C-alpha positions as CSV (number, residue, x, y, z in Angstrom):
1,M,-9.9,-19.6,-17.3
2,T,-6.4,-18.1,-15.2
3,D,-4.7,-20.9,-13.4
4,Y,-4.3,-19.5,-10.1
5,V,-2.7,-22.6,-8.4
6,K,0.9,-20.6,-8.1
7,L,-1.0,-17.5,-6.3
8,E,-2.4,-20.1,-3.9
9,Q,0.8,-21.6,-3.2
10,C,2.6,-18.1,-2.8
11,L,-0.6,-17.6,-0.1
12,D,0.4,-21.1,1.0
13,Y,-3.8,-21.1,1.2
14,Q,-5.8,-23.1,-1.0
15,F,-9.6,-21.7,-1.8
16,K,-12.2,-24.4,-0.6
17,N,-15.0,-22.2,-2.3
18,K,-13.5,-22.0,-6.0
19,N,-16.0,-19.2,-6.8
20,L,-14.4,-16.9,-4.2
21,I,-11.1,-16.4,-5.6
22,I,-12.7,-16.2,-9.0
23,E,-14.7,-13.4,-7.5
24,A,-12.0,-11.7,-5.6
25,L,-9.6,-11.4,-9.1
26,T,-12.3,-10.4,-10.9
27,H,-12.2,-6.8,-12.2
28,K,-15.2,-4.7,-13.0
29,S,-14.0,-4.2,-16.6
30,F,-14.4,-7.8,-17.0
31,K,-18.1,-7.4,-17.7
32,K,-19.4,-10.1,-15.3
33,S,-22.6,-10.3,-13.3
34,Y,-20.2,-10.0,-10.3
35,N,-16.3,-8.2,-9.4
36,N,-14.1,-7.5,-6.9
37,E,-15.4,-4.5,-5.2
38,R,-17.2,-6.0,-2.2
39,L,-14.8,-8.3,-1.4
40,E,-12.0,-5.4,-1.4
41,F,-14.4,-3.5,1.0
42,L,-14.2,-6.3,3.3
43,G,-10.9,-6.8,3.0
44,D,-9.7,-3.0,3.9
45,A,-11.6,-3.1,6.7
46,V,-9.9,-6.6,8.2
47,L,-6.7,-5.6,7.1
48,N,-6.9,-2.4,9.1
49,L,-7.5,-4.2,12.0
50,I,-5.1,-7.0,11.6
51,V,-2.2,-4.4,11.1
52,G,-3.4,-2.1,13.8
53,E,-3.4,-5.3,16.0
54,Y,0.0,-6.0,14.8
55,L,1.5,-2.8,14.9
56,Y,0.1,-2.4,18.9
57,T,1.9,-4.9,20.1
58,K,5.0,-5.0,18.3
59,F,5.6,-1.0,19.0
60,P,4.5,-1.3,23.1
61,K,6.4,2.1,23.5
62,S,5.2,4.1,20.4
63,N,2.0,6.3,20.8
64,E,-1.2,6.8,18.9
65,G,-0.2,9.4,16.5
66,E,3.3,6.7,15.4
67,L,1.2,3.6,15.3
68,S,-1.2,5.6,13.1
69,K,1.2,6.6,10.9
70,I,3.2,3.4,10.4
71,R,-0.2,1.8,9.7
72,A,-0.9,4.5,7.1
73,S,2.4,3.4,5.5
74,L,1.3,-0.3,5.0
75,V,-2.0,0.0,4.6
76,N,-2.9,2.0,1.7
77,E,-2.4,1.7,-2.2
78,T,1.5,1.8,-2.2
79,G,2.0,-0.7,0.4
80,F,-0.8,-3.3,-1.4
81,T,0.6,-2.7,-4.4
82,K,3.9,-3.7,-3.5
83,L,2.8,-7.0,-1.7
84,A,0.7,-7.4,-4.6
85,N,3.7,-7.6,-6.7
86,D,5.2,-10.0,-4.5
87,I,2.9,-12.4,-5.1
88,K,2.8,-11.4,-8.9
89,L,-1.2,-11.0,-8.3
90,G,-1.2,-9.1,-12.0
91,D,-0.6,-12.3,-13.5
92,Y,-3.8,-13.6,-12.1
93,I,-6.6,-11.2,-12.7
94,Y,-9.3,-11.1,-15.1
95,L,-9.4,-7.8,-16.8
96,S,-11.3,-6.6,-20.1
97,V,-9.0,-6.6,-23.3
98,A,-9.2,-2.7,-23.3
99,E,-7.7,-3.0,-19.6
100,E,-5.2,-5.4,-20.7
101,R,-3.9,-3.1,-23.5
102,N,-4.0,-0.3,-20.9
103,K,-1.3,-1.8,-19.2
104,G,-3.9,-2.9,-16.0
105,R,-2.1,-5.2,-15.1
106,T,0.7,-3.1,-13.5
107,K,-1.8,0.0,-12.5
108,A,-1.5,0.1,-8.4
109,S,-5.3,0.8,-8.0
110,I,-5.9,-2.6,-9.7
111,L,-3.5,-4.3,-8.3
112,S,-4.4,-2.9,-4.5
113,D,-7.9,-3.4,-4.9
114,A,-7.6,-7.2,-6.1
115,F,-4.8,-7.5,-3.1
116,E,-7.6,-6.4,-0.6
117,A,-10.3,-8.8,-2.5
118,I,-8.2,-11.5,-2.0
119,M,-7.5,-10.9,1.6
120,G,-11.1,-10.2,2.0
121,A,-12.1,-13.8,0.4
122,V,-9.8,-15.7,3.1
123,Y,-11.3,-13.9,5.7
124,L,-14.6,-14.7,4.5
125,E,-14.1,-18.4,4.4
126,S,-11.5,-19.0,6.9
127,G,-12.1,-16.2,9.6
128,I,-9.5,-13.5,10.8
129,E,-7.1,-15.9,12.2
130,I,-6.4,-17.9,9.3
131,L,-5.9,-14.2,7.5
132,K,-3.7,-13.0,9.9
133,V,-1.1,-15.7,9.7
134,I,-1.2,-14.9,6.2
135,I,-1.1,-11.4,5.9
136,L,2.0,-10.8,8.5
137,R,3.9,-13.5,6.7
138,L,3.5,-11.3,3.4
139,L,4.3,-8.0,5.4
140,E,7.5,-9.7,7.2
141,N,8.9,-11.2,3.8
142,S,8.1,-7.8,2.1
143,Y,9.8,-5.3,4.4
144,E,13.4,-6.0,6.0
145,Q,12.2,-3.8,8.9
146,I,8.7,-2.1,10.1
147,N,9.1,1.4,11.6
148,L,8.7,4.8,10.6
149,D,12.3,5.6,8.7
150,V,11.9,2.4,6.8
151,L,8.5,2.8,5.5
152,F,8.4,6.2,4.6
153,S,12.0,6.0,2.7
154,D,9.9,3.8,0.4
155,F,7.6,6.5,-0.3
156,K,10.4,8.7,-1.3
157,T,11.7,6.1,-3.7
158,A,8.3,5.6,-5.3
159,L,7.8,9.4,-5.4
160,Q,11.4,10.0,-7.0
161,E,10.5,7.4,-9.7
162,I,7.3,9.2,-10.8
163,T,9.0,12.6,-11.0
164,Q,11.6,11.5,-13.1
165,A,9.3,9.5,-15.3
166,E,6.7,12.7,-15.6
167,F,9.3,15.8,-15.4
168,G,12.7,14.4,-15.5
169,S,13.5,16.0,-12.5
170,I,13.8,14.5,-8.9
171,P,11.7,16.8,-5.9
172,E,13.5,19.6,-4.2
173,Y,13.3,19.4,-0.5
174,K,13.4,22.7,1.7
175,L,13.9,23.0,5.6
176,E,11.2,25.4,6.6
177,G,12.0,25.8,10.1
178,S,12.5,24.0,13.8
179,Y,10.3,23.8,16.7
180,G,10.5,23.2,20.5
181,P,13.2,22.4,22.7
182,D,16.0,20.5,21.7
183,H,15.0,17.3,23.5
184,Q,11.2,17.3,21.5
185,K,12.4,19.3,18.2
186,E,10.0,19.0,15.2
187,F,11.3,20.2,11.7
188,E,8.9,21.2,8.8
189,V,10.0,20.7,5.3
190,S,8.3,21.5,2.0
191,I,8.8,19.9,-1.2
192,C,9.2,21.6,-4.7
193,I,8.8,19.4,-8.1
194,D,9.1,20.7,-11.3
195,G,8.9,24.5,-10.2
196,K,5.7,23.8,-8.1
197,T,5.0,23.4,-4.1
198,Y,3.1,20.5,-3.0
199,G,2.8,20.6,0.3
200,K,4.7,20.8,4.1
201,A,5.3,18.2,7.2
202,M,6.6,18.0,10.2
203,G,8.8,15.1,11.4
204,K,11.0,14.5,14.6
205,S,13.8,14.6,12.5
206,K,14.6,16.5,9.0
207,K,14.9,13.1,7.1
208,L,11.1,12.0,8.6
209,A,9.4,15.0,7.7
210,Q,10.8,14.6,4.0
211,Q,9.4,11.6,4.1
212,A,6.3,12.4,5.0
213,V,6.2,15.1,2.9
214,A,6.9,12.9,-0.1
215,K,3.7,10.7,1.0
216,I,1.7,13.9,0.4
217,A,3.3,14.9,-3.0
218,L,2.9,11.1,-3.8
219,D,-0.9,11.0,-2.8
220,I,-1.4,14.1,-5.1
221,L,0.3,13.1,-8.2
222,K,-1.3,9.8,-8.2
223,E,-4.7,11.6,-8.1
224,K,-3.7,13.0,-11.3
225,V,-2.8,10.0,-13.5
C-alpha cells in the first residue's frame, strides 16, 4: 500500500481513522468495494462553504457577483488540481494498472476529485474548523494574491498551454465592443482558437474580459479531452 505519511505532513494533519484516508485516495478504477466518490461529493460541498465564508470576510466591499466569480475561480477542477499538485497528491492515489499507464496520476479530473475527497475525509473526522485551517493555509500558500486579476490569469496561462499542445497556436482575443458610461464601462471580448470562436465574455476591463472568456474556452476544451 502507498505510504501516505508525507501527505499527512503536507496537510499538517494526521488521520486517526486510516481507513478514511485510504478511501479518499482510492480511485474507482482500483476495483475495491469502496472508492473516493462519496467523500468527493462531501468535500465539494464543504469547500464551497469554507471558501465562500473566507471570501465574504476577505472582501467586505465586493458584491455577490464578484464574490461568486472569485469563488468559481478557486472551487473548480483547475483550482483543486493546483492545490493537489502543491501537496504532490498524485503520488499517493490508488489507481488501476490501466489508469496508471494512462497517466492517471497527472489527470486533472482524478487529482481534483482526490483533493475534494481528502478534504471531505478531514471534515468527516474532525469537523469544519480543523478543515478550514488546512484549506485556507493551502490556498494562501498556493496563491500570492487572491483577487480577480490574479485568479483569472491562471486560466489564460492554462488555456495557452493546452492550445499550444493541441493546436500549435495561442488563443486570439478580439474586442467586440464596450458599453456603459466611463465610470462603469464594461468590455465584451471574444476568443478564437485555431480558427474557431469559443465564446464571448464581459468584464470591467479588457484584461478581465479576456480572462473570463479564457475560462469559458478552457472548460469547453477540457470536456473534449
